C-alpha positions in Angstrom: -1.7 3.5 1.1 -4.6 2.9 3.4 -5.3 5.2 6.3 -3.9 4.2 9.6 -5.8 4.6 12.8 -2.9 4.2 15.2 0.5 5.4 16.2 3.6 3.2 16.7 6.2 3.4 19.4 9.9 3.3 18.9 12.5 1.5 20.9 13.6 -2.0 21.8 10.9 -2.9 24.3 7.7 -1.7 25.9 9.6 0.3 28.5 11.4 2.3 25.8 8.3 2.9 23.7 6.4 6.1 23.6 2.9 6.2 22.4 0.6 8.9 21.2 -3.2 8.7 21.1 -4.7 8.4 17.7 -6.4 11.5 16.5 -10.1 10.9 16.1 -11.2 10.2 12.6 -13.6 12.6 11.0 -17.3 12.4 12.1 -16.8 9.8 14.8 -16.8 10.2 18.6 -13.3 9.8 20.0 -12.9 6.9 22.4 -11.6 7.5 25.9 -7.8 7.4 26.3 -6.2 4.1 27.1 -2.8 3.2 28.4 -0.3 1.8 26.0 0.0 -1.9 25.8 2.1 -4.5 24.0 0.7 -7.0 21.6 1.5 -10.6 21.7 1.2 -12.8 18.6 -2.4 -14.1 18.5 -3.3 -17.7 18.0 -4.0 -18.6 14.4 -7.5 -18.3 13.1 -7.3 -21.6 11.8 -9.2 -23.4 9.3 -6.9 -25.5 7.1 -8.0 -23.8 4.0 -6.9 -20.3 5.2 -3.3 -20.7 6.1 -2.6 -16.9 5.5 -4.3 -15.8 8.8 -1.2 -13.6 10.0 -21.2 -12.5 27.1 -43.6 -4.2 43.9 -43.3 -1.6 46.1 -44.7 -2.6 49.5 -45.5 0.2 52.0 -44.3 -0.3 55.6 -47.2 -1.1 58.0 -47.4 1.3 60.9 -49.4 1.0 64.1 -51.7 4.1 64.5 -52.1 5.6 68.0 -55.3 4.8 69.8 -57.2 8.0 70.6 -59.5 8.2 73.7 -62.5 9.7 72.1 -66.1 9.6 73.3 -68.4 7.3 71.5 -70.4 9.0 68.8 -74.0 9.8 69.5 -76.4 7.0 68.6 -78.2 9.1 66.1 -75.0 9.8 64.1 -74.1 7.1 61.7 -70.6 5.6 61.9 -68.7 5.7 58.7 -66.2 2.9 58.1 -63.1 4.3 56.3 -61.8 2.4 53.4 -58.0 2.2 53.4 -56.2 3.9 50.6 -54.5 1.7 48.1 -50.7 1.5 48.3 -49.0 3.9 45.8 -48.0 2.2 42.6 -44.6 2.9 40.9 -45.1 5.1 37.9 -43.6 4.0 34.5 -40.6 5.9 33.5 -41.1 8.2 30.5 -39.6 6.8 27.3 -37.4 9.3 25.4 -38.8 10.3 22.0 -37.0 9.8 18.8 -34.0 7.7 17.8 -31.0 7.8 20.1 -27.3 7.8 19.2 -25.9 4.7 17.4 -23.1 2.7 18.9 -21.2 -0.4 17.7 -19.1 -2.9 19.6 -16.2 -4.9 18.0 -15.3 -8.5 18.7 -15.5 -9.4 22.4 -14.3 -13.0 22.4 -15.2 -13.8 26.0 -13.6 -10.7 27.6 -16.6 -9.9 29.9 -14.7 -7.5 32.3 -13.3 -5.5 29.4 -16.8 -5.3 27.8 -18.3 -3.9 31.0 -15.5 -1.3 31.2 -15.9 -0.3 27.6 -19.7 0.0 27.8 -19.6 1.9 31.0 -17.0 4.4 29.6 -19.6 5.3 26.9 -22.4 5.6 29.5 -24.3 2.7 28.1 -24.5 0.7 31.3 -24.4 1.7 35.0 -22.1 0.4 37.8 -24.3 -2.7 38.2 -24.1 -3.5 34.5 -27.7 -2.5 33.6 -28.8 -0.4 30.6 -28.4 3.3 31.3 -28.6 4.8 27.8 -32.3 5.4 27.3 -33.2 5.4 23.6 -29.6 4.8 22.4 -29.1 2.1 19.8 -26.3 -0.5 20.3 -25.1 -3.1 17.8 -22.7 -5.9 18.6 -20.8 -7.1 15.5 -20.4 -10.7 16.6 -17.8 -13.1 18.0 -18.9 -13.2 21.6 -17.0 -16.4 22.6 -13.8 -18.3 22.3 -10.2 -17.3 23.4 -11.4 -15.2 26.3 -12.5 -16.6 29.7 -16.3 -16.0 29.8 -18.0 -16.2 26.4 -21.3 -17.4 27.9 -21.2 -14.5 30.3 -20.9 -12.2 27.4 -23.9 -13.8 25.7 -26.0 -13.5 28.9 -25.1 -9.8 29.2 -26.1 -9.0 25.6 -29.4 -10.9 25.9 -30.2 -9.0 29.2 -29.2 -5.6 27.7 -31.5 -6.3 24.8 -34.5 -6.6 27.1 -33.5 -3.6 29.2 -32.8 -1.3 26.3 -36.1 -2.2 24.7 -37.9 -1.3 27.9 -36.1 2.1 28.0 -37.0 3.0 24.4 -33.7 2.0 22.8 -32.4 -1.3 21.6 -29.4 -3.6 21.8 -29.0 -6.0 18.8 -26.3 -8.4 17.6 -24.9 -9.8 14.4 -23.8 -13.4 13.6 -20.1 -13.8 13.7 -18.0 -16.7 12.4 -17.4 -17.8 16.0 -21.1 -18.1 16.7 -21.4 -20.4 13.7 -18.4 -22.4 15.0 -19.8 -22.7 18.5 -23.3 -23.7 17.2 -21.6 -26.3 15.0 -19.4 -27.7 17.8 -22.5 -28.1 20.0 -24.7 -29.7 17.4 -22.3 -31.8 15.4 -19.3 -32.4 17.7 -16.9 -34.7 15.9 -19.1 -35.5 12.9 -16.8 -35.4 9.9 -17.4 -32.5 7.4 -16.0 -31.9 4.0 -13.7 -28.9 4.7 -12.4 -28.6 1.1 -8.9 -29.6 2.4 -9.6 -33.0 3.8 -11.8 -34.3 6.6 -12.4 -31.9 9.5 -15.0 -31.5 12.3 -16.6 -28.5 14.1 -15.3 -29.8 17.4 -11.7 -29.8 16.3 -11.9 -26.5 14.6 -13.6 -24.9 17.6 -10.9 -26.1 20.0 -8.2 -24.9 17.5 -9.8 -21.5 17.3 -9.7 -20.9 21.1 -12.9 -22.8 22.2 -13.3 -22.8 26.0 -14.6 -26.0 27.5 -16.2 -24.0 30.3 -18.3 -22.2 27.7 -19.4 -25.5 26.2 -20.3 -26.8 29.7 -22.5 -23.7 30.5 -24.0 -23.4 27.0 -27.8 -24.0 27.2 -30.6 -24.4 24.7 -31.7 -20.8 25.0 -28.2 -19.6 24.1 -28.2 -21.7 21.0 -31.7 -20.6 19.9 -30.7 -16.9 20.4 -27.5 -17.3 18.4 -29.2 -19.3 15.6 -31.6 -16.4 15.0 -29.0 -13.6 14.7 -29.0 -11.6 11.6 -25.9 -11.6 9.4 -26.1 -8.1 8.0 -28.0 -4.9 8.9 -28.1 -1.2 7.8 -28.3 1.7 10.3 -28.1 5.4 9.4 -26.2 4.7 6.2 -23.8 2.2 7.9 -23.8 -1.3 6.5 -23.0 -3.5 9.5 -21.4 -6.9 9.0 -19.1 -9.1 11.0 -16.6 -10.2 8.4 -14.6 -8.2 5.9 -15.6 -10.4 3.0 -17.8 -10.3 -0.1 -19.1 -13.8 0.7 -22.4 -12.2 1.8 -23.2 -11.7 -1.9 -23.4 -15.5 -2.3 -26.4 -15.6 0.0 -28.7 -13.0 -1.5 -29.1 -9.6 -3.2 -30.8 -7.9 -0.3 -30.3 -7.7 3.5 -33.5 -9.6 4.1 -32.5 -12.4 1.6 -29.1 -12.8 3.2 -30.5 -13.0 6.7 -33.2 -15.5 5.7 -30.7 -17.7 3.8 -28.4 -17.9 6.9 -31.2 -18.6 9.3 -32.7 -21.3 7.0 -29.3 -23.0 6.5 -28.9 -23.3 10.3 -32.4 -24.7 10.6 -31.7 -27.4 8.1 -29.1 -28.7 10.5 -26.9 -30.2 7.8 -23.2 -30.3 9.0 -21.7 -29.8 5.6 -23.9 -26.8 4.8 -23.2 -25.2 8.2 -19.5 -25.8 7.7 -19.6 -24.1 4.3 -21.4 -21.1 5.9 -18.7 -21.0 8.6 -15.9 -21.3 6.1 -17.2 -18.4 3.9 -17.8 -16.1 6.8 -14.2 -16.8 8.1 -12.7 -15.2 5.0 -11.1 -11.8 5.5 -9.1 -8.9 4.0 -11.4 -8.3 1.0 -11.2 -4.5 1.5 -7.5 -4.2 2.4 -6.0 -4.0 -1.1 -5.3 -0.4 -2.2 -7.0 -0.9 -5.5 -9.4 -3.9 -5.2 -10.5 -3.1 -1.6 -12.7 0.0 -2.4 -14.2 -1.8 -5.3 -15.2 -4.7 -3.1 -16.8 -2.4 -0.6 -18.7 -0.6 -3.3 -20.0 -3.9 -4.6 -21.5 -4.7 -1.1 -22.9 -1.1 -0.7 -24.5 -1.2 -4.1 -26.2 -4.5 -3.3 -27.3 -3.8 0.3 -27.3 0.0 0.7 -25.5 2.4 2.9 -22.5 4.6 2.4 -19.9 2.9 4.6 -19.2 -0.7 5.8 -18.6 -1.2 9.5 -17.1 -4.6 10.3 -15.2 -6.6 13.0 -13.5 -10.0 12.5 -10.0 -8.9 11.3 -7.9 -7.2 14.1 -6.7 -3.8 13.1 -3.0 -4.7 13.5 -3.6 -7.5 10.9 -5.2 -5.1 8.5 -2.2 -2.8 8.8 0.3 -5.7 8.5 1.9 -4.7 11.8 1.4 -7.4 14.4 4.8 -7.0 16.0 8.0 -8.9 15.7 10.5 -10.2 18.3 14.1 -9.1 18.3 17.1 -11.3 19.3 16.5 -10.6 23.0 12.9 -11.9 22.7 11.4 -8.4 23.3 8.6 -7.2 21.1 9.4 -4.1 19.0 7.3 -2.1 16.6 4.1 -3.2 18.3 1.2 -1.0 17.2 -1.0 0.9 19.5 -4.7 0.7 18.6 -6.5 3.7 20.0 -9.7 3.5 18.0 -11.3 2.1 14.9 -9.5 2.0 11.5 -11.0 3.9 8.6 -9.6 2.6 5.2 -10.6 1.6 1.7 -11.0 5.2 0.5 -12.9 5.9 3.7 -15.6 3.4 2.8 -14.8 0.7 5.5 -14.4 1.1 9.3 -12.7 -1.8 11.1 -13.9 -2.3 14.7 -11.8 -5.2 16.0 -9.2 -3.6 18.2 -7.5 -6.9 19.0 -8.6 -7.6 22.6 -7.3 -11.1 22.2 -3.9 -9.6 21.5 -3.8 -7.5 24.7 -5.5 -4.8 22.6 -8.6 -2.7 23.1 -12.2 -3.7 23.0 -13.8 -1.0 20.9 -17.2 0.6 21.6 -17.7 3.6 19.3 -20.5 6.0 18.6 -21.1 6.3 14.9 -22.1 9.6 13.3 -25.7 10.4 12.8 -27.3 10.1 9.4 -27.1 13.2 7.2 
């Protein structure tokens, strides 16, 4: 059995359910409490080949009083005073050392929820600006689609990257499968691609996967350039950060640098079939879920790329647990899981960070333990 990271209410409907907060898993900062919620069945992830898918100081001028003073004697030189320069703002001291490490699960266009989750961890202030000094923040990908403001999420992450760097920290992001999908839809539109299960197109797949036309209308060249340069994999403090719970990364290189270079170069070649294959492979999931094969798959990635634990998004925690809720005869959901935090599984080697915000779940922002 894999470890669960949630509790489940009993009863015939949300009103009859009682929920209990998940106890914090060892070594990780417990997230703030959140009211119970009911999941609704999410839209399918959708590529045909995967049918099993269950955002100068200026001083104020003042008039000086005129003093009635006698004129100075003629033999005394008059000295003209030079005005003092206006005071200049002093640079803020940059905290020394490496700050705490945080990761953010899939956002999918839910900008308000992202603001709330980042503020709860003290990473941004009330105006949405970086407030965490030398803290380190990683987004695990999937900024757009399904939610109302994906481009707003991208804009926020880009701005926080600049603000964090100025404060001595950093804010970085990984490439998710929905970034690949959005890039493909913008570049190739309805150009046919060989999907492996007949003819498809990025445009059709993007719409089927929750693509928002308002995002496409607001998407600009600088958004595309930023997304196209995102890394696919990173390692921080012994945590191997990826978007998807798949071993497909191994097909693109035997080191972190090789994988990131291969993904970037594939996007630069601008070949629709090659980009589709990249999207298709990074849309795979559940490689770590099996009780026996899962830990072996995680260890294969850790051996190749380093680290002692994988941290990923992509697959919502209710999917990983096989508990996405069912409807009874009265149409009320029962047995709906309550996700209170990330899910540690695969013999403690994998940490899932997608709390299912698209399923009325929770957008997770979690502090990871410091390196030993």
